[in-house]
C-alpha positions, 0 to 999 in steps of 0.5 A: 498617278495616285502618288502624283495627285497630291503634288498636282493639287499642291501645285495648283494651290501654290500657283494660285497663291503666289503674289508675284504671279497672281492676277493684279489689279488692272491699274497696276503696272511695274516701273521699268526704272525701279521695278516698283508696282504702281497704280498712278500714272507716275511711279511714287518711288522714283517719279518715272512716268508709266512706260519709261525705260532705260536702254541697257545699251546706252543708258538713254531713257525712252518712252518709244518702243526703240531707243532714240539714241542707239536704236535698241528695241525695248524688248531686246533691252529688257531681255539684256537687262534681265540677263545681265547677272546683276540682281540690282540692275536686272530687277525692274526688267525681271519684275516687268517681264515676270508679270507678262509671263516670261518664263525666264523672268519668272525663274529669275524672280525666284532668286529675289524671293529666296534672297529677300532682295526688293521682295519679302523673303518667301521660300514658298513663293520662290518654289512656286516661281520655279514650278510656274516656269517649269510648267511653261516648259522652260529647260532652265526651270526643269534644271532648277527643279531637279536641283531643288529635289536633288538637294532638298532645298525648299522641299524634302529631297526626292531623288526620283523626281530630281531625275525626272526633272533632269531628264526633262531639262536634258531633253531640252538641250540643257547640257548640265542636266546630262551631267546630273543624270550621269552622277546618279548612274555613277553613284548607284543609290537611286538607280542601278549603278551603270558606269557606261551610262554615266560616262555616256551622259558625261560625254554628252554634257561635255560635248554640249559645252559643260566643261566640268563634265570632262572632269567626271569623265577623267575621274572615271578613267583614272579610277577604272570605273567599269573598265581598266584604269586609263591614266592617259585618257584621264589626262586627256579629259582633264586637259580638254576640260581645262581648255574648254574653260573648266577652272576645276580641271585646270586646278586639278592639272596643277595639283597633278603636276605638282604631286606626280599624280598620273603624270611625271612631277613637273612643278613648272607645268603645275604652276602654269595650270594653277595660273590658268585656273586662277585666271578662271577664278579658282581660289584654291589655285590662287592660294597654291600660287601664293604658296609656290611663290613663297616657298619656291615651288616651280619658280624662284621665291618672290614674296611680293608675288606670293602676297599678291596671290594670297590676297586674291585668294583671300578676297575670293573667300579662302580663310587660310589665304587671309591668314597666310597673307597676314603672316607674310606681310607682318614678317 
């Protein structure tokens, strides 16, 4: 308890000083069109009247509680806007809902403080947002706090606190949190290594929908951690991960069939898995496809197709693919 007291006092100070979550002037409101804080009845930034909102379903502007064009409620529209995945589009809804103490919005607001988009870049404010959302019992916020302490982002690393937050997130049904807990037991640096517990947690995460957790299960089987090495079970887990949507698992299966790791070498099958991984967004598989088409690995040589995949991999961030594309197209 003594160890936690300074942290609790610090938390109180942080939460009381956070600009986004502090008491606002009674007259202040947040524009639902641009997200600007306003005091007048019309937004001084975009001119929208107080209370006007843009329907995320059809784009209609409304003042009533439901869209006059499609019937979507303002609450549902704001929630969909907040969760759309685009920081620019989501901001007005995030700002408005965060001010109303919506935990997911407070969690999302942290991203804006971290990136400096729309708001002044402020790492302490971002951290306070994460803590505030966690204090409201948000499983997603618990996961975020676990990552913060695990990776030493915004604060000094504290693996015990990371595990505490991951456990809170896991208890609230966050599949990925079980995976993180499993890694601690597999690694054995913070807690006593226990491969059975690690695999139990990986399996929980996988069965709850975290596709990449099948990869960790497969790795444990392939390496023989805590049990005899089981190549057949490893292969089964890799396939389950790929079929569940893990780009990493599909990419690894492609590599396995290309190299003969755990399986009989089969370049054509490897190419199929690379293609599936690429379609899921895996840049390494995009590069591998370019290489395969350039040199006839599992397929006929097709330099145009090779260039296409190298280009896609380069756009996805692979510098080696950009170099390969340049060399191929300048020949």
